[in-house]
N, C-alpha and C positions, 0 to 999 in steps of 0.2 A: 504494500500500500504506500502511496506517495504521501508526503506531508500534507499537501492540500486536501487529500481525501480524508486523512485522520482529522484535520481541522474541521472539515465539513461535518463529519460525524459528531465531533464534540459540540459543535455549534447547534446541530439539529437536536441532540439529546441532552444538552446540559441541564435543562430544567428537570429531567428525570433522574439526575444523579444526586438529588438531595439525600443526605445532608452535605455531600461534597460539592463545593462550588469551584468551577474552573474558569477563571477570568480569561477571556480571549481578546487579544488585540486584533486590529484590522488585518485581514489576509485574503488575497485573491490570486487565482490562477490566471496565467497569461500564456498564449501560444505564439504570439507574434510581437515583435518590437513595438509595433503601432498600438496593439492592445495594451501592452505594458505601459506605454507612454500615457494613454488615456486613463488607465486605472490609477497610475501614480499621481496624475493631476487631481483626480477625485479624492484620493487618499490625502494628498497634501492640502486640499481645500478644507478638510475636516480638522481645522486647527481652532484653538480657543485661547483665551487669555491665560489659562492655566498651562496650556501646551502650545507655545507659539510656533513650533515647527514639527515636522514629521520626517524622520530619517526612514528610508525604506531599505529593507534587506531583501536582496534578490537571491533566491535559492534554486539552483538547478534541481529539477525533479528527475532523478535517475535512481534506479535501484542499486545503490552502491554506497558504502561508507567512505569516509575520507574526502568528501566533496570539497570541503574548504581548502584542503591541501592539494587538490588535483589541478589539472590544467586542461585547456581546450586545445586539441591537436591542430585544428584548422586556423584558429584566430590567435593562438599563443597566450590568451588570457589566463593568468594564474589565479586559480581559485574558483570553485563552483558556488561560492557564497560571497556576495559583494554588498557593499553598503553605498547608497546614493542619497544625496541631499536635494537633488533637483530632478524633475521629470525627464529632462534631456539626458541626464546621466543614466537613468534607469533604461531609457531606450538604447543608449550606446552600449551598455553592458549586455542587454538582451540581444542586441545585434551580434555580439561576440559569443553568445551562449547558445541561442536557439538554432537548432539544425546542425549544431556542431557536436563533436565527439569529446566527451569528458573522460580524461584518463585519471584514474586514482590507483592507490595501492591495491584496492580490491578488484578493479576491472582488468588490470594488466594492460598491456600495450594495445589491446583491441579496443578498450574503452566502451562507453555507452553513449548513444546518441541522446542529446537533450532536446526534447520536443516541447517541453513546457517548463515554466518557472513558477515559483510561488513568491508573490510579493507580499511581504509582511511588515507591518509597522515595527520599527525597532523599539524595544523596551530596554530600560536600564535595570538590570537585575541586581538584587541584593544577594541572591543565592540561586544557583542553578541546580536542578535535580534531574535525575534520569528515570524514565519509566518506559518499559517495553513490554509488549504482549507478543509472544512468539511461540512457534512450535518447537518443542524439544524432540527431535527425531529419534534420538537414542532411547528416550523413555516412551515415545508415542503419546506424549501429553502436551498440553498447553503450559506455558510458563509465563509468569509475571516476573520481570526483573527490575529491581529498583536500586538506586544508589543516591547518596547525598553528595556525590562528587561530580554531578553534572553530566552533560551529554557530549561535550567536546572531548575528543580523545578518550572516549569511554573504553576503548580496547586496552588502554594503558592503566586503567584503574585496578588496584590490587584486589584480588579475589575476596579478601576479608571485608572489603567495603561494598561488595555487591550482595544483594539479597535476592534469593529466588524462591518462588512459591509455585508448585506444580498442581495442576488440576485437570480433571476430565472435562471434555466438552459437555455442556449442559449443567455443570455444577455452578453454584454461585461463588463469586470471589469475595471472601471476607474483606471488608474495607480496612481492617486493621493491618493487613499486609501491605497496603499501599502507602 
């Protein structure tokens, strides 16, 4: 699942997650530099006295980890995650990302084609957490993986800082494991 798809699910069902509240910042999928430009203009128009500007994070949507440390083969752009302060910058970055091949440590030299990006309002975090729902093939079960060490470079987090809970499909996930 891509980030924008997970975001859409959280947005759709956030009211049903009571007592857990998941605040969501602005986020939108774009498939062309022109769409990204238009979307970023709308995002930047949503400013107020309390928030006088909006930085936009442009995230390549490919099924591979290490996107931020990767590079695009055709354009030479370093990093599948970029930050822009102007709509024109968003369009320029998207022109160098969309339709191009992102090479990361997980993709190898073949890479993955980036056909869509996720434009999300940058937030300034006090603390970054990691949460993953995945299939543990060796156990044939679903797994919830959490860490208080954040999501960037999650592969490098020591095992003692990662927490795993396994469950069968159809079982409820106790909220105290999250």
